C-alpha positions as CSV (number, residue, x, y, z in Angstrom):
1,X,-11.4,-5.4,0.9
2,X,-7.6,-5.9,-0.6
3,X,-4.9,-7.9,1.0
4,X,-2.0,-5.3,1.6
5,X,1.6,-6.1,2.3
6,X,4.5,-3.7,3.2
7,X,7.5,-2.7,0.8
8,X,10.8,-1.5,2.0
9,X,12.6,1.5,0.5
10,X,13.8,-0.7,-2.1
11,X,10.6,-2.0,-3.2
12,X,11.1,-5.6,-1.6
13,X,8.6,-7.4,0.6
14,X,9.7,-6.9,4.3
15,X,10.4,-8.9,7.4
16,X,8.1,-11.5,9.0
17,X,5.4,-9.1,10.2
18,X,4.5,-8.2,6.2
19,X,1.6,-10.1,4.9
20,X,2.9,-12.7,2.6
21,X,-0.1,-15.0,1.6
22,X,-1.9,-15.8,-1.5
23,X,-4.3,-13.0,-0.6
24,X,-2.2,-9.9,-0.9
25,X,-3.1,-8.2,-3.9
26,X,-1.5,-4.6,-3.3
27,X,1.8,-3.5,-1.8
28,X,3.0,-0.1,-0.6
29,X,5.6,1.5,1.7
30,X,5.8,0.1,5.1
31,X,9.5,0.5,6.4
32,X,11.0,3.9,7.6
33,X,7.8,6.0,6.5
34,X,8.1,9.5,7.6
35,X,5.0,10.7,9.8
36,X,4.7,14.2,10.7
37,X,2.2,15.1,13.9
38,X,3.8,17.9,15.5
39,X,7.2,16.1,15.2
40,X,8.6,13.9,12.8
41,X,9.4,10.2,13.1
42,X,9.6,7.0,11.0
43,X,6.9,4.4,11.6
44,X,7.2,0.7,10.3
45,X,4.6,-1.7,9.7
46,X,1.7,-2.9,7.2
47,X,-0.6,-0.2,8.9
48,X,1.2,2.3,7.0
49,X,0.7,0.2,4.0
50,X,-2.7,-0.2,4.2
51,X,-3.1,3.9,4.9
52,X,-1.4,4.4,1.5
53,X,-3.4,1.8,-0.4
54,X,-6.7,3.4,1.3
55,X,-5.6,6.8,0.2
56,X,-5.0,5.9,-3.3
57,X,-8.5,4.3,-3.3
58,X,-10.0,7.6,-2.0
59,X,-8.5,9.4,-4.6
60,X,-9.2,7.4,-7.6
61,X,-12.8,7.2,-6.3
62,X,-13.5,10.6,-5.7
63,X,-11.4,11.6,-9.1
64,X,-12.8,9.3,-11.4
65,X,-16.5,8.4,-10.2
66,X,-15.9,4.8,-10.0
67,X,-17.6,2.3,-8.3
68,X,-15.9,-0.1,-5.5
69,X,-15.5,-2.6,-7.8
70,X,-14.0,-0.9,-10.2
71,X,-11.6,0.8,-7.7
72,X,-10.6,-2.3,-6.2
73,X,-9.8,-3.5,-10.0
74,X,-8.0,-0.3,-10.6
75,X,-5.6,-0.7,-7.6
76,X,-5.0,-4.8,-8.1
77,X,-4.8,-4.8,-11.8
78,X,-2.3,-2.0,-12.0
79,X,0.3,-2.9,-9.3
80,X,3.7,-3.9,-10.2
81,X,5.3,-7.1,-8.4
82,X,7.5,-6.1,-5.3
83,X,11.1,-4.9,-6.5
84,X,10.2,-4.1,-9.9
85,X,11.0,-0.3,-9.2
86,X,8.9,2.9,-8.3
């Protein structure tokens, strides 16, 4: 399990709904995320951030052949602090 929070388009943590505790280990886009499903709309929330993080985990796992703990370490140890760039 990885604690995830949402970032805005400037790479900053967002409003009160975003996870903010010391359990947060990763951050991903969570404001104005473009979603395509027979139409285009923009979504906001930590659910989008979690989906991004899960996608990264799946990609790392399937292409690198890493164990679950190795995937977790790859994500959490390579994250930049919010607001430090893309």
